[in-house]
C-alpha positions as CSV (number, residue, x, y, z in Angstrom):
1,X,81.7,103.8,115.7
2,X,85.0,105.6,116.1
3,X,87.6,104.6,113.6
4,X,91.3,105.6,113.0
5,X,92.8,105.4,109.6
6,X,96.6,105.6,109.4
7,X,97.8,106.9,106.0
8,X,96.2,109.6,104.0
9,X,97.0,108.2,100.6
10,X,94.7,106.7,98.0
11,X,93.4,103.7,100.0
12,X,93.3,105.6,103.3
13,X,91.3,108.6,102.0
14,X,88.8,106.4,100.1
15,X,88.4,104.2,103.2
16,X,88.0,107.2,105.6
17,X,85.6,109.1,103.4
18,X,83.4,106.1,102.7
19,X,83.3,105.0,106.4
20,X,82.4,108.5,107.3
21,X,79.7,108.5,104.6
22,X,78.0,105.4,106.1
23,X,77.9,107.0,109.6
24,X,81.2,106.2,111.4
25,X,83.3,108.9,113.0
26,X,86.8,108.8,111.4
27,X,90.2,110.3,112.2
28,X,92.8,110.1,109.5
29,X,96.5,110.2,110.5
30,X,98.8,111.6,107.7
31,X,102.5,112.5,108.1
32,X,102.6,115.4,105.7
33,X,101.3,118.7,107.3
34,X,100.6,120.4,103.9
35,X,98.4,117.4,102.9
36,X,96.5,117.5,106.2
37,X,95.8,121.2,105.8
38,X,94.5,120.6,102.3
39,X,92.3,117.8,103.5
40,X,90.9,119.9,106.4
41,X,89.6,122.3,103.8
42,X,87.8,119.5,102.0
43,X,90.3,119.3,99.1
44,X,91.5,116.0,97.8
45,X,95.2,115.7,96.9
46,X,94.3,113.0,94.3
47,X,91.7,112.9,91.6
48,X,89.1,110.2,92.2
49,X,85.5,110.7,91.1
50,X,83.2,111.3,94.0
51,X,85.9,111.4,96.7
52,X,86.1,115.1,97.3
53,X,82.4,115.3,97.7
54,X,82.5,112.7,100.4
55,X,85.4,114.4,102.1
56,X,83.5,117.6,102.3
57,X,80.3,115.8,103.5
58,X,82.2,114.1,106.3
59,X,83.9,117.4,107.4
60,X,80.7,119.4,107.3
61,X,78.8,116.8,109.4
62,X,81.6,116.5,111.9
63,X,82.4,112.8,111.2
64,X,85.7,113.2,109.4
65,X,88.9,114.8,110.8
66,X,92.6,114.8,110.1
67,X,95.8,115.0,112.1
68,X,99.5,114.5,111.8
69,X,99.7,113.0,115.4
70,X,99.7,109.2,115.4
71,X,99.4,109.3,119.2
72,X,96.1,111.1,118.8
73,X,95.1,108.5,116.1
74,X,95.9,105.5,118.3
75,X,94.1,106.9,121.3
76,X,91.0,108.0,119.3
77,X,89.7,104.6,118.6
78,X,90.1,100.9,119.5
79,X,90.0,100.1,115.7
80,X,92.9,101.2,113.6
81,X,92.9,100.7,109.8
82,X,96.5,100.6,108.5
83,X,96.5,102.1,105.0
84,X,100.2,102.9,104.4
85,X,102.2,102.2,101.3
86,X,104.0,99.0,100.5
87,X,106.2,99.9,97.5
88,X,108.5,97.5,95.7
89,X,112.1,96.8,96.9
90,X,114.7,96.5,94.2
91,X,114.3,92.7,94.3
92,X,110.5,92.9,93.8
93,X,109.6,92.2,97.4
94,X,107.2,94.5,99.3
95,X,108.8,97.2,101.4
96,X,106.9,96.8,104.7
97,X,108.8,99.5,106.7
98,X,105.7,101.7,107.0
99,X,103.6,98.8,108.2
100,X,106.3,98.0,110.8
101,X,106.5,101.7,111.9
102,X,102.7,101.8,112.5
103,X,102.9,98.6,114.6
104,X,105.8,100.1,116.7
105,X,104.1,103.4,117.3
106,X,100.7,101.8,118.0
107,X,102.3,99.6,120.7
108,X,104.0,102.7,122.2
109,X,100.8,104.7,122.5
110,X,98.2,101.9,123.2
111,X,95.9,102.8,126.1
112,X,93.6,99.8,126.0
113,X,92.4,97.1,123.6
114,X,93.2,97.8,120.0
115,X,92.3,96.0,116.7
116,X,94.8,96.7,114.0
117,X,93.2,96.1,110.6
118,X,95.7,95.9,107.7
119,X,94.3,97.2,104.5
120,X,97.6,97.6,102.8
121,X,98.7,95.0,100.3
122,X,101.1,92.8,102.2
123,X,102.7,89.3,101.8
124,X,101.2,86.3,103.5
125,X,102.5,86.1,107.0
126,X,102.6,89.9,107.6
127,X,99.7,89.7,110.2
128,X,101.9,87.4,112.3
129,X,104.9,89.8,112.0
130,X,102.7,92.7,113.1
131,X,101.6,90.7,116.1
132,X,105.2,90.0,117.1
133,X,106.1,93.6,116.7
134,X,103.3,94.8,118.9
135,X,104.2,92.3,121.6
136,X,107.9,93.4,121.4
137,X,107.2,97.1,121.7
138,X,104.5,96.9,124.3
139,X,107.5,96.2,126.6
140,X,105.5,94.2,129.0
141,X,102.4,96.4,129.1
142,X,99.3,94.2,129.9
143,X,97.1,95.3,127.0
144,X,95.0,93.1,124.8
145,X,95.0,93.5,121.0
146,X,94.1,91.7,117.7
147,X,95.5,92.0,114.3
148,X,93.2,91.4,111.3
149,X,93.6,91.5,107.5
150,X,91.0,93.4,105.4
151,X,92.5,93.9,101.9
152,X,91.1,96.6,99.7
153,X,89.8,95.8,96.2
154,X,89.5,99.4,94.8
155,X,89.8,100.3,91.2
156,X,91.2,103.7,90.6
157,X,88.5,105.8,88.9
158,X,85.8,103.6,90.5
159,X,87.0,103.4,94.1
160,X,84.1,105.1,95.9
161,X,81.6,102.8,94.2
162,X,83.8,99.8,94.8
163,X,84.0,100.5,98.5
164,X,80.3,101.2,99.0
165,X,79.0,98.5,96.5
166,X,81.8,95.9,96.7
167,X,81.9,92.6,94.9
168,X,83.0,91.2,98.2
169,X,84.5,92.3,101.5
170,X,87.2,90.0,102.9
171,X,88.2,89.9,106.6
172,X,90.9,87.7,108.0
173,X,90.6,87.3,111.8
174,X,91.8,85.1,114.6
175,X,89.3,86.0,117.4
176,X,85.6,86.3,117.7
177,X,86.0,89.7,119.2
178,X,87.8,91.0,116.1
179,X,85.2,89.3,113.8
180,X,82.3,90.9,115.6
181,X,83.8,94.4,115.5
182,X,84.5,94.2,111.8
183,X,81.1,92.8,111.0
184,X,79.5,95.7,112.9
185,X,81.8,98.2,111.1
186,X,80.7,96.9,107.7
187,X,77.1,96.4,108.6
188,X,75.8,99.5,106.7
189,X,77.2,98.0,103.6
190,X,76.5,94.3,104.1
191,X,72.9,94.9,105.2
192,X,72.3,96.1,101.6
193,X,73.2,92.6,100.4
194,X,76.9,92.9,99.6
195,X,78.8,89.7,100.6
196,X,81.4,89.5,103.3
197,X,83.9,86.5,103.5
198,X,85.2,85.8,107.0
199,X,88.5,83.7,106.9
200,X,91.8,83.6,108.6
201,X,94.6,86.2,108.0
202,X,96.9,84.2,105.8
203,X,93.9,83.4,103.5
204,X,92.8,87.0,103.3
205,X,96.4,88.1,102.5
206,X,96.7,85.6,99.7
207,X,93.2,86.5,98.3
208,X,94.4,90.0,97.6
209,X,97.6,89.0,95.7
210,X,95.9,86.1,93.9
211,X,93.1,88.4,92.7
212,X,95.4,91.1,91.4
213,X,97.9,88.7,89.7
214,X,95.0,86.8,88.1
215,X,93.8,90.0,86.5
216,X,97.3,90.9,85.4
217,X,97.6,87.4,83.8
218,X,94.3,87.9,82.0
219,X,95.4,91.2,80.4
220,X,98.8,89.7,79.4
221,X,97.0,86.7,77.9
222,X,94.8,88.8,75.6
223,X,97.8,90.9,74.7
224,X,99.6,87.8,73.6
225,X,96.5,86.8,71.6
226,X,96.6,90.3,70.0
227,X,100.1,89.8,68.8
228,X,99.0,86.6,67.1
229,X,95.9,88.2,65.6
230,X,98.1,91.0,64.1
231,X,100.3,88.4,62.4
232,X,97.5,86.3,60.9
233,X,94.9,89.0,60.1
234,X,92.4,88.2,62.9
235,X,90.4,90.7,64.9
236,X,91.5,90.6,68.6
237,X,88.4,92.5,69.7
238,X,86.1,89.9,68.2
239,X,88.3,87.1,69.6
240,X,87.9,88.8,73.1
241,X,84.2,89.1,72.6
242,X,83.9,85.5,71.6
243,X,85.9,84.4,74.7
244,X,84.0,86.8,77.0
245,X,80.6,85.2,76.2
246,X,81.8,82.2,78.1
247,X,80.6,82.8,81.6
248,X,83.7,80.9,82.9
249,X,85.9,83.6,81.4
250,X,83.8,86.8,81.4
251,X,84.3,89.9,79.3
252,X,86.3,92.0,81.9
253,X,90.0,92.5,81.5
254,X,90.1,91.2,77.9
255,X,91.0,94.5,76.2
256,X,94.3,94.4,74.4
257,X,96.6,97.4,74.6
258,X,99.8,98.7,76.2
259,X,99.5,96.5,79.2
260,X,98.9,97.2,82.9
261,X,100.4,99.9,85.0
262,X,99.4,101.7,88.2
263,X,100.3,101.2,91.8
264,X,98.9,97.7,92.2
265,X,99.3,95.2,89.4
266,X,103.1,95.7,88.6
267,X,104.0,95.9,92.3
268,X,101.8,93.0,93.3
269,X,102.9,90.7,90.5
270,X,106.6,91.2,91.3
271,X,105.9,90.7,95.0
272,X,103.8,87.6,94.5
273,X,106.5,86.1,92.3
274,X,109.0,86.7,95.1
275,X,106.6,85.2,97.7
276,X,106.0,82.1,95.6
277,X,109.7,81.6,95.1
278,X,110.4,82.1,98.8
279,X,108.1,79.2,99.6
280,X,109.5,77.0,96.8
281,X,106.5,77.4,94.5
282,X,106.9,77.6,90.7
283,X,106.2,81.1,89.5
284,X,106.6,80.5,85.8
285,X,103.1,81.6,84.9
286,X,103.5,85.0,86.6
287,X,107.0,85.5,85.2
288,X,105.4,85.0,81.7
289,X,102.7,87.5,82.6
290,X,105.3,90.1,83.6
291,X,107.4,89.4,80.6
292,X,104.5,89.9,78.1
293,X,103.5,93.2,79.9
294,X,107.0,94.6,79.8
295,X,107.3,94.0,76.1
296,X,104.3,96.1,75.1
297,X,106.1,99.5,74.9
298,X,108.9,98.0,72.8
299,X,106.2,96.7,70.4
300,X,104.6,100.2,70.2
301,X,107.9,101.9,69.4
302,X,108.7,99.3,66.8
303,X,105.4,99.8,65.1
304,X,105.9,103.6,65.2
305,X,109.3,103.2,63.5
306,X,107.7,101.0,60.9
307,X,105.3,103.8,60.1
308,X,107.7,106.8,60.3
309,X,111.1,105.1,59.8
310,X,113.1,107.8,61.7
311,X,111.8,109.3,64.9
312,X,114.5,111.9,65.4
313,X,113.0,115.3,64.8
314,X,109.5,114.0,64.2
315,X,106.6,115.6,66.1
316,X,104.6,113.0,68.0
317,X,101.3,113.7,69.8
318,X,100.4,111.7,72.9
319,X,96.9,111.6,74.3
320,X,96.7,110.0,77.8
321,X,99.3,110.1,80.5
322,X,97.5,108.4,83.5
323,X,97.8,104.7,83.8
324,X,94.1,104.3,83.3
325,X,91.1,106.7,82.7
326,X,89.3,108.6,85.5
327,X,92.5,109.1,87.6
328,X,95.5,111.4,87.7
329,X,97.7,108.5,88.9
330,X,100.8,108.0,86.7
331,X,102.5,105.4,88.9
332,X,104.0,102.7,86.6
333,X,101.9,104.2,83.7
334,X,103.0,102.9,80.3
335,X,103.2,106.6,79.2
336,X,106.3,107.0,81.4
337,X,108.3,104.5,79.3
338,X,106.8,105.6,76.0
339,X,107.7,109.2,76.4
340,X,111.1,108.4,77.8
341,X,111.8,106.3,74.7
342,X,110.4,108.9,72.3
343,X,112.7,111.6,73.8
344,X,115.6,109.2,73.8
345,X,115.0,108.7,70.0
346,X,115.0,112.4,69.5
347,X,111.3,112.9,68.9
348,X,109.5,116.1,69.8
349,X,106.5,115.2,72.0
350,X,103.2,117.1,72.4
351,X,101.3,115.6,75.3
352,X,97.7,116.0,76.7
353,X,95.8,114.3,79.5
354,X,92.5,115.5,81.1
355,X,93.9,115.1,84.7
356,X,97.5,113.8,84.9
357,X,99.5,116.6,83.3
358,X,100.6,118.2,86.6
359,X,101.8,114.9,88.0
360,X,103.6,114.1,84.8
361,X,105.4,117.5,84.8
362,X,107.1,116.5,88.1
363,X,108.9,113.7,86.3
364,X,109.3,115.1,82.8
365,X,109.8,118.8,82.9
366,X,108.5,120.8,80.0
367,X,111.1,121.9,77.5
368,X,111.9,122.3,73.8
369,X,111.3,118.6,73.1
370,X,108.3,118.1,75.3
371,X,105.3,120.4,75.4
372,X,102.1,119.9,77.4
373,X,98.7,121.1,76.2
374,X,95.3,121.7,77.9
375,X,93.5,121.1,74.6
376,X,93.8,117.7,72.9
377,X,93.4,119.1,69.4
378,X,96.1,121.7,70.0
379,X,98.4,118.8,70.9
380,X,98.0,117.1,67.5
381,X,98.5,120.2,65.4
382,X,101.5,119.6,63.2
383,X,102.1,116.1,64.6
384,X,103.1,113.2,62.3
385,X,101.6,110.6,64.6
386,X,99.2,110.4,67.4
387,X,99.6,107.8,70.2
388,X,96.5,107.2,72.4
389,X,97.8,105.7,75.6
390,X,94.9,106.0,77.9
391,X,91.2,105.1,77.2
392,X,89.6,108.3,78.4
393,X,86.0,108.6,77.1
394,X,86.7,112.0,75.5
395,X,89.2,110.3,73.2
396,X,86.6,107.8,72.1
397,X,84.3,110.7,71.1
398,X,87.1,112.7,69.4
């Protein structure tokens, strides 16, 4: 089946590459010409295990193409996956301007029935707003359309596997036509036994936010327990293990540390708090989740000061800049706040990461007080402390 994917970012590229891999013909629409040129040569602008191999496979077999022309993308297929960014506004709400732009331009160029499938993380009610926008900008054209919700559940570093071997696929639809199209699209995956949940759009939209904020809450909970363990001499890893044996709780996301970062959990937690409050629902639990997470860097700096007393002039090595292992993504990474604090305290930082150094340099330029290294052992030479901020496997073996 022919599919259009609007947005050549993290979600869009994984979606496009994986759909191409299972046999669909996919056209990706991306605004940035330099990015499109890179992709046409089979090079991924982001690091994600297995992604570049699938991009090259799709291009070689003629099932994956890229363009900057959204008109071409709209006309290419009756199914359009919307995979654009929904960053946080200053008040924590989701910025839906890119979603609205796609809806407007789709209406402008629609040449027949279209199914808009929203993969971007959006507040409940967005599907209805997209429908209204399409109707408004169709300007009286007699064209049928559907708008569905199909949230992504991709873990950075495991995204290709998560797409092809999902815990579940969620589709929120209003018509039988949209349902049958999406079931056919996902058939190469579901026929292998992976489950698909068909529901209505508001339910699908809430499933995404509820899933992410539950995981964020679980991490903040174990970090709160870690603080208690530290004060009373208990072992938080053994506490987490003891909890995890309970099948109702499970072992995943019970690893204490610097808290959560990345493009999803911080943004989605803030947005869901705003959604709950807008509908008059008490968001105390999620506010506590956010508060615990935001306190982690302060605790780390406090512990470092307890060990070294004065940080000014001290050489501090940092291993790990990405927000999690197996990615070069530094969005909302705890390392951003840690290094900012260290530099503000007058420390001299020596930093290493297997994949994220170039991204980090765009924010923190190398200088006298901040040096980047391509060898983790060179980074620790002469250092008075080592901070391990990301759980890369190579650090565990060091």
